[in-house]
N, C-alpha and C positions, 0 to 999 in steps of 0.2 A: 757759605756759611759767615754770618757776620755777630761772633761772638761778643765783641767789644760793643755793638750797639745793643745788644740784647741786655747787657750789664747796666749801661748807661740808662736804657728804658726802666728796668728794675728798680735802680738808685733813684731815679726821679719820681717813680711811682711810691716809693718807701719815702719820700720827702728827705733824703739825704743828700749831705753835701759831698763832695770828692774827699775833703778832709776829714769828714765823718766815717767815710766808707775804709779809707785807708787806715784811720786809726793809729796804734803803735806798732802795726803788723809790717806796713808798706808806707812808702813817701806818696806824696800827693801826685809827683811827676810819673811814678810807676802806675799808679791806677789811670791816669790820664792816658798813657800810651796803649793801656789795656783798651781802654774805652776807644780808642781812636786806630785800633788794630794795629800798633806800630811794634807791639810785642806780643806773644803768644804765651798765655799765662799756663803754669802747669796744672793739674789736677788738683793737687793739695790747695794751691792757691784759688782755683775755682771752688773747691769745696768749702775754703774759709770764708769767699765772698758771698757764698750763696747762704751759709749760715747767718752772716751778718745781716742779709737781706730778707732772711727769712724763707728762701724758696728752695726749690730742689736744683741741683746742678743741671739735670737735663732741660731745665727751661731756658738756658743760655743758647741752646742749640735750635735754632729757629725752624727748621725744616723737620724737626724731630716729630715722631706721631707715637706715643704709648702704645695706643689701641691696635694700630696699623702692626706694629712690631710685634705685640703679643699674639695676635692673630697668625702672623706669619710663621712665628717660632711654633706656635701649636700644631700648625698644619704640617710643617716640616717634620716635626717630632713625631705625628702621628704616621706618616710615611715612611719614617725612617725604621719606625718598630717594625714596620711589615717589609724592611729592607727593600724599598724602591720608592726613590723620590722622582715623581714625573719633572721631566725638563722645565715644563711651562710655569711650574711652581718657582724655580731658580730664575726663570726669566722674568717672571713678574716683580721678584725681589729686587732683582739687578736693576730694572728700570727706576725702582723706587728705593734705591739703595740709600739715599740721604734721610729717608724718614726713620732708619734705624735708630733706636736708642744707645746711649754710649755705657753699655752694660756687658758683662760677661755672656749673657745670653745672645747678644747680638753678635759678639766675636766668635763664639762657637758656631754660629749660623753661618758666619762669613768664611769660616774655614772649611766648613762643608762645600760651600759654593766655589772656594779655591780649588778643592779638589776636584769637583765636578768639571770645571773648566779645564783644569789640566788633563784629565781623562780624556776630555772632547777635544783637546787641543784647539782653545780658544785663547791665544796670547793676550789680545787686547782686555778681554774679560777677566783673565788673570791678573792683569796689571792693575785695572781699576779696583777690583776686589781687594788685591793685597794694599794698594794705597788707602783703602777704607780701612780695613785692618788696622795699618800702622798709625792712623790718624786717630781712630778710638783707643789704641794701646798707649798713646802719647798721654791722653788724659787720664787714663785709668791709672799709668804708671804702676803697674804691679807685674813683675816678670812671671810669677806663678799663674796669674790668670792666662798669659799667653801660653805657656807650656801645658796648662791644663785642657785649654781648648784645642791646641795643634795635635794632642795626643789622642783626644776623643773625636777629631775630625777624620782620623784612620777608619772611624766605622763608616765612611762614605764609599771607602774602597772595597771594605767586606760586604756592603750592601749591593755593591755592583758585581760581587764575586771577581773582583781583580784582586786575586790573592798576592800574586807575585809582585803587584805594585804596592800592595799593603804591606808587605815585607821590607820591600825597597826604600818606602816611605818611613817606617819604624826604624830602619837602621839608620837611615839619615838622622832622625831625632836623637837616636843613640850618640851618634857621632858629634851632631852640633851641640846639644844640650847636656853633654855629659857632667858638667858640673852643677847646673841647676838641678841636674835629676838626683845628685848627690845631695844639694841642699835641702830639697823638699821631698821628705820621705813617703809621705802619702803618694804623692804623685809619681814617685818611683814605682810604687806597688801598682798603681793604675796601668803606669808604662808597660811593666814587666808582665802583667796580664795579658795586654793587648798584644803584646810582642810573642807569649807564648800561643796565643790563639793563631798568630800569622805563621808561626813555623809548624805548628800541627796542620794548617791548611794547606800549607805546601809540602807536609810529609818528611820535614828535615828532624829525625828523630834523635840525631846526635846532640841537638840543643835542648831537649826536653829537660833532662836532670839539672842541667847547670840553671836553667831559667827558675825551674821548681825552686831550687835551694835558695837561689836569690830573693825570689818572694816570701820564701820563708824566712829569710833573714830580716827582711823588711817588715815582717809581719811582727816580729820579736821586738823589734825598736819601736814600733808605733802601737803595739798590743791592740791591732785590728787584725783579725784573722779572716776578714769576709773575702778578701781576693785570694788568700791562699787556701781557703776552702773552695772556691770556686775553680781553681787550679786543680785541686785533688780530685773532685769530680769529673772535670774534663778528662784528665790521664786516667782516671779510673774507668771511664767509659772506653776511652782510646783502647785500651788494653782487653777490655770484654769484647770490644768489637773486633779484633784482629786476632782474639784466641789466644792470648797469651797469658795464661792462669797466673805464673809466678809472678810477672810484673803487675798484674792486676791485684794479685793479694798484696803486695807492697802499699800500695794505694789505699786498698780496703783497710788496711790496719791505721792507715793516717786517719781515714774518716772515721773509723770507730773511736778513735781517740777524740777527735774533733767533737763527734756525736756524744761523748761521756761529759764534755764540758759545755757545750752549747746545743743540747738536745734540740733537734727539729724533726718534724714528721718526714721531710724530705729526705733527710740523711739516713732515716732510719728505714724509709722504704728502699733506698739506693743498697743499703746494706742486708736488707730482706732478699730482694731481686738481684742476688748475687750471681756470679760467673756460672753459665750453663742452664740460667731460668728461662732462656727465651722461648717463649709460648711454639713457635713453629718447629723448634728442636725439642723441646721437652713437654709431652702431655701426661705425665705421671701423677699420681696422686698426691705425691708429697708437692710437686710444684703447685697444684690445685689448693693445696692448704696454705701454700705461700701467699696465693693471690688473694685468698680469704681474709688473711691476717692484713695485707695491705688496704684491701677495702674497709676493713674494720677500722685502719688507722686513719684513712682518708675522708671518711663519711662526713666528719665534722668540719673538714678543711675548705671553706668556701673560695678561698682564692685557687685551689687547685682542683676545681669542678672538672673542668676539659680534661684534665689528664686521669680524673678519676673516671670519666667516661670512657676513655682508651683501655684503663685497667680492666673495666668490668668487659670489654669485648674480649680482651686476651683471656679472661677467665672462662668465657664463653667458649673462646676456642679451645682451651686446654680441656674443656668438659665436652669437647666436640659436638658443641651446639652451634654447627657451622652455619646454619640458616640465619640464627640470629645475629651472627657477625655481619653476614652479607645484608640483612634487611636494616641494621642499625648503623652499620659503618657510614659515615657521612664525610661530604668533600672535605671539611674544615681539616679532618684528621690526615689528610694526604698532604705530604711535604710542599711547603709553599715558601715564597722568599721571604723568610722572616727570622733567620738564624745567623750568625755571625760566623759561627765555628762549624767546621764539616762534621765533627764528633756529632754536634746537634741534629745536623740535617741528616746523616746516616743512620743515627739512632732512630730517628723516627721514620726513616725509610724502613728499615730493618723491622721496626713495631708494625709498620703497615702491612707487612707482608702477610699477616693474618688472613687479609682478604683476598689475593689470590690464592693461597693455600686453601682457603675455606672453598672456593669454587673447584680448586681441583680436587677436593674431598668429596664434593658433591658431584663429581664426575663430568664437570664442564670444564673441559681445556680451553676451549676458545674464550671463554669470559676471564678463565685465570690468568690467559696470556694477554688479554686485554688490560685487566686490572694491574699486572705487573707492570707493562709497556708505559701505563699511565703513572705509576710510582715512578720509574726509570727516568721518565721525561726530566722530571724535577732535579734530578741528580747526573744529568749525563755530562755536565761541565766537569764532574769530579771523577768519571768512571775510571781512570787511570790511577786515583788516589790508593795507596797501599790499603786502607781501610775497607775500601769499597771491592776492590778486585777479588778478594777471597769471598766475600760474601756472593758477589755475583756468579762465581763458579759454582757455588753452593744451591744457588736458584736456578741453574742452567734448566732443570727439570720444567720449569714454568714458561720457558722460551721455546721450546723443542717443537 
């Protein structure tokens, strides 16, 4: 990479002398050293020079390809949402690593790659990726960007279902970046939510309460309660799944309070479909009315369309319309690799049990067992998790 040469070319194209480019900000000698690559300019200096030349900073990096970078980032994000990034995508980016733009999004991508190569024990690629990260960070010169990207890169461990590794990685951030976390409150909130997901994923219940309180305290400081609300819903679901009504009610009251101040359809639905409303456990008329109310709330919520489809099926199950459940239940409703938290994974697994239980109600034990084992396949890596253990005992009738 020849940044100095690119600056010189841009200056000549602009018809400026070294003295004119230096202006009152720099000496002629300093600009000359930069153009001859005898000194490396800071990002602030590059920004200043680019402003004088009327171009973008990225134009100084001769191998950078904006379009290629955008496509690479879009491709990774698409697969990350499904929680499975194919190895070949990382390899393609690694081969073309110098095409990446000097931006925050590129650093995020590189941290995902770094974690991928760490997991796969590829030290030479870890080294080269880290060098690229360090180089871009030098020019961006913003420690908050580094911390933000590093925290978010823990999603790679979640996507690979390496829950212990995610916990250890976030613990290392907690130790190494304690000062920065205190300094950047919004990033501290982000970290705490990721950390809560990590401890839930490995079942460390003794840490739930203290992390939750920390998220609340950080939310008070920033007056941004989005992370606190997400934490509330996760823990609400956790205690609903583990059938601990007293603890569940504690978080339900928190959500009720949040919904008073920031009313949202999804919060209202969580409050209506409260403890003990699971269709395969409760086919009462009262539960049927609850689901009618939820359908009425969600019918105009376009972004919750898939969720509404599942609600309709649950309604059919409670109404004992088992054939409709069997006919309408589609593959996209079966748990797949697209959730970071085991609470979300197991919650969808539990809700999908209406399919095998419908087969069982129709007298087809063989199909019930096949459907149950299909669902079970996607959560087999967490069969020993405290949430799932009790649920599997309850479902033993499906596997007899």
